[in-house]
N, C-alpha and C positions, 0 to 999 in steps of 0.2 A: 428295554426296561425304561420305565418312565419315572421322572423325578420332578418335584416341585421345589423351587428355591424362592422363598419370599424375602424380599428386601424391605425392611420397614422404614417408614418415613411419613411425612405429612405432605399432602398435595398443596399446590399453590406456589406462585412465584416468591412469596414472602418467606417460604421455608426452604426453597430449592438449594440455597448455599449454606444451610445451617448444619451443625454437627449432628443433630438428631436424624438427619437424612442420609447417613452413610450407607444405609441399605439401598436406597434409591440410586445413589452415586455408583455403587458397585455394579448394580444390575444394568444401569445405563452404559457403563463402560463395557460390560460383557456383550450387551446387545450390539453396540457400535462395532466392537471387534469382530463380531460374527455376522455383520450385515443383516441383523434381525431388526424388525420394526415392532414396536409395542402397539397393540390394538386395545382400544377401550372396551371393557366388558363389564359384567356385573361385579360390583364391589372392587374393581381394580383394572389395571392395564396388564396385559400379558404379552410375552414374546416367546418364541420357541427357538432354542439353539440345540445343537447336537454335539456329542463328543464321544468318540470311540463306541458307537452303537447305542449310546444312551440318548434318549429324548428328554430334554430338560426344559420345563416351562418356568420362565422367570415371571414373578408376580410382584407388582407394585400396588399395594392396596390403596384404594381411593376413599377409605373409610375414616381417615385420620388415625393417628397412632393408637388412641385409646380403644378403638374398635377393630384393630387389626385381625383379631380372631375370627370375626365374621367372614372376612375375605378369605383367609387361609382355609377355614373349614369348608366354605362353599367350593373353592377350587379343588381341594382334595377330593371331595365327593363327586364333583362334576367330571373330573378327569380320571376318577377311580384310581387314585394314586395311594398306595399304602402309607401309613404314617411314618414307617421306618425309612421312607424315601423322601421325607420332607427335611429341608434345611432352612432355618430362619437366620437372617443376617441383621444384627442390631448393633447400635453403639453402646459403649460401656464406659461410664465415668470412672470406674475403679481401676481401669487398666491404663498404663501409660500410652501416650499417643503412638499409634502405629502397631501396637501389640495385637496379635491374633490369638484367640482362644476358642477352640472347638470343643463342644461337649455333647455327649449322647443324650443327656437329660439334665434337669436341675431346676432350681427355683427361679422365679422371675427376677429376684435380686432388686426389686423396686422399679423395674422397667415396665412401664404401663402397656407397651405393646406385647411383651411376653405374658403379662398378667391376663390380657384379653385372650390370647391364644390358649393359655392354660384353661381359662373358663370355657371357651368355645369347644375345645377338644376334650374337656373333662380329664385332663392329664398333663403332667409335666414331662412325660416320656416322649420327647421328640428332640431331634438334633438342632443345635443352635451354634452359630458362630458369632462371637462378640469381637468387635473391633474397638480397640482402645482409643478414646478421645481425650484422656486426661480429665482433670477436674478444674483446671484454671485457678486453683487456690480458693475456690468458693467454699464457704462453710456449708456443712450438711443442712439441707432444707432451703438453701438459697442458690441452688445450682441451676435452676430452670433458665435463668438468663444466659448462662454459659452454654447449656445444651442447645438452646434455641438461638444462640449467637452464631455469627458467621466465622468461618475459618480464618486464621491468621495467614498472612501471605506465604510464610514458609510451610505452613500446613497444606495450603492449597497446592503448592509445588510438589509435595510428597504424595498427594492423594492418588495420582495415576498408578504409581508403583505399589501403593498399599492395595488398591483395587485389584491390580494384577495378581498380587500375592493371595488375596482372598479368593479370587476366581480359581487360581491354581489349587488351593486347598479344597474347594468344593468339587472341582473336577476329580481330585484324588478320592474324595468321599464317594463319588458315584462309581468309580472304577475299581478301587482297591478296598473300600470299606472305611468306616469311621475310625476304627482302631489305628489303621495304618495312617490315615490322614492326621489324626491327633498326634501320633508319634513324630510325624514329619514337620508339622506346622505349629504345635502348641509351645511356643517359646517366644521370648522377646525378639522382635525383628527390627532391623534398622530401616527407617523410611527411605534410606538411600539405596536399598536393595530389594528387588522384587523376588529374590530367590531365598529359599530357606537357609538360615544360618545354622551354625552348630548349636546343639542343645546346651542350655546353661547347666553348669554343674551344681 
């Protein structure tokens, strides 16, 4: 069974260490742990990993965030992967740093990458995993500097374990289904732990 995991971000060194690039960070960590190498292709770079019989293509769009949908749509069609086997990884200002939220579908919530995918796929009906980055106390409408800003030192230190947790959640999605994955991973997580904590009451 084949899956496509699209981690959203912006290409270029100036964006590499920014909060908006959490999707790239997660996929880079996954590829490195799997000894997979990204290859440059149309609209993005892809790498192949496997897990329990699942073939998973990791996609880092090269279209910049606002045109992410062009890359996602192209690779879904090229690889003949059904939309229900798509997972999109994005940053989320509305969630506390390190929190993971997986959803079957939903609105873009102001995220330009998701807006682009909604437009290209003509639907909001696809799975997405939001990774909380906090909002830095910036007022609404003035958060772009925070999103495109670099991680604080303590955040950088927590990123490997957060990435590990996100990867585990997506692996669960591919093997046990999204309902099971949401039950296991949709709660506040401590950046000090890569394992699921108990659900909040």
